[in-house]
KOLPA-418647 format. One record per residue (C-alpha): x, y, z; residue in one letter. Coordinates in steps of 0.25 Angstrom, whole numbers. Layout:
<node east="X" north="Y" up="Z" r="A"/>
...
END
This chain:
<node east="0" north="0" up="0" r="M"/>
<node east="5" north="14" up="-4" r="K"/>
<node east="-1" north="21" up="8" r="A"/>
<node east="-7" north="18" up="21" r="R"/>
<node east="-22" north="14" up="21" r="E"/>
<node east="-26" north="25" up="30" r="D"/>
<node east="-20" north="35" up="21" r="L"/>
<node east="-27" north="29" up="9" r="M"/>
<node east="-40" north="29" up="16" r="R"/>
<node east="-38" north="44" up="20" r="M"/>
<node east="-34" north="48" up="6" r="W"/>
<node east="-46" north="41" up="0" r="R"/>
<node east="-56" north="46" up="10" r="E"/>
<node east="-51" north="61" up="8" r="D"/>
<node east="-45" north="62" up="-6" r="P"/>
<node east="-45" north="77" up="-6" r="C"/>
<node east="-37" north="77" up="7" r="A"/>
<node east="-23" north="84" up="5" r="R"/>
<node east="-12" north="75" up="10" r="V"/>
<node east="3" north="76" up="10" r="S"/>
<node east="10" north="62" up="7" r="V"/>
<node east="23" north="56" up="4" r="I"/>
<node east="24" north="47" up="-8" r="V"/>
<node east="34" north="36" up="-8" r="H"/>
<node east="39" north="32" up="-22" r="T"/>
<node east="45" north="19" up="-26" r="L"/>
<node east="57" north="27" up="-33" r="D"/>
<node east="62" north="41" up="-34" r="A"/>
<node east="51" north="51" up="-29" r="A"/>
<node east="55" north="62" up="-38" r="D"/>
<node east="51" north="53" up="-50" r="Q"/>
<node east="37" north="53" up="-45" r="H"/>
<node east="34" north="68" up="-41" r="V"/>
<node east="27" north="70" up="-54" r="E"/>
<node east="19" north="58" up="-51" r="G"/>
<node east="14" north="62" up="-37" r="V"/>
<node east="11" north="76" up="-43" r="E"/>
<node east="3" north="70" up="-55" r="S"/>
<node east="-6" north="62" up="-44" r="C"/>
<node east="-10" north="76" up="-39" r="G"/>
<node east="0" north="78" up="-27" r="L"/>
<node east="9" north="89" up="-24" r="S"/>
<node east="24" north="85" up="-22" r="V"/>
<node east="31" north="92" up="-11" r="A"/>
<node east="44" north="84" up="-12" r="R"/>
<node east="50" north="71" up="-17" r="A"/>
<node east="61" north="65" up="-8" r="F"/>
<node east="71" north="56" up="-16" r="R"/>
<node east="77" north="49" up="-4" r="L"/>
<node east="64" north="43" up="1" r="T"/>
<node east="57" north="42" up="-13" r="N"/>
<node east="45" north="51" up="-7" r="T"/>
<node east="37" north="62" up="-12" r="I"/>
<node east="30" north="72" up="-3" r="A"/>
<node east="17" north="76" up="-9" r="A"/>
<node east="3" north="82" up="-5" r="S"/>
<node east="-11" north="83" up="-12" r="G"/>
<node east="-24" north="76" up="-11" r="L"/>
<node east="-26" north="62" up="-5" r="A"/>
<node east="-32" north="58" up="-19" r="Q"/>
<node east="-19" north="61" up="-26" r="D"/>
<node east="-11" north="53" up="-15" r="V"/>
<node east="-20" north="41" up="-19" r="L"/>
<node east="-16" north="43" up="-33" r="N"/>
<node east="-1" north="43" up="-30" r="V"/>
<node east="-3" north="30" up="-23" r="L"/>
<node east="-7" north="24" up="-36" r="E"/>
<node east="7" north="27" up="-42" r="E"/>
<node east="16" north="15" up="-44" r="P"/>
<node east="28" north="23" up="-39" r="W"/>
<node east="22" north="26" up="-26" r="V"/>
<node east="27" north="17" up="-14" r="A"/>
<node east="18" north="24" up="-4" r="R"/>
<node east="12" north="37" up="1" r="V"/>
<node east="11" north="42" up="15" r="E"/>
<node east="7" north="55" up="22" r="L"/>
<node east="17" north="66" up="23" r="D"/>
<node east="19" north="69" up="37" r="Q"/>
<node east="28" north="78" up="46" r="T"/>
<node east="38" north="70" up="53" r="I"/>
<node east="45" north="74" up="66" r="T"/>
<node east="58" north="66" up="70" r="T"/>
<node east="63" north="65" up="84" r="M"/>
<node east="54" north="76" up="89" r="G"/>
<node east="62" north="87" up="82" r="V"/>
<node east="54" north="98" up="75" r="D"/>
<node east="56" north="98" up="60" r="S"/>
<node east="59" north="113" up="60" r="N"/>
<node east="65" north="118" up="73" r="P"/>
<node east="65" north="132" up="67" r="A"/>
<node east="50" north="133" up="69" r="D"/>
<node east="51" north="135" up="84" r="K"/>
<node east="49" north="149" up="87" r="A"/>
<node east="60" north="157" up="95" r="V"/>
<node east="58" north="170" up="101" r="E"/>
<node east="69" north="179" up="108" r="R"/>
<node east="67" north="183" up="122" r="K"/>
<node east="77" north="192" up="130" r="D"/>
<node east="88" north="189" up="121" r="D"/>
<node east="86" north="174" up="121" r="Q"/>
<node east="80" north="165" up="111" r="W"/>
<node east="68" north="156" up="116" r="M"/>
<node east="59" north="147" up="110" r="K"/>
<node east="45" north="152" up="108" r="A"/>
<node east="35" north="145" up="116" r="S"/>
END
């Protein structure tokens, strides 16, 4: 199966839902960017090292991508946090107080 059954059910039940997915390809991902786009999805990026394509669009278009022979699997694109470290520490607000820098609360 190219996608989890619960995802397939969700996409079928709401074909107009907007989703972000990772498409795993059987070979070089950059060879299939146009194929993903021709199914109706917008491609954000292709990753050579992992043979994956980050894309978004309507659930019905994801179902179309699943029918392509070069697709290994499709999963939801989710934010990943590793080891409890914020992905962008620069987002933390800082303020100056009495000639010392302090984290804003």
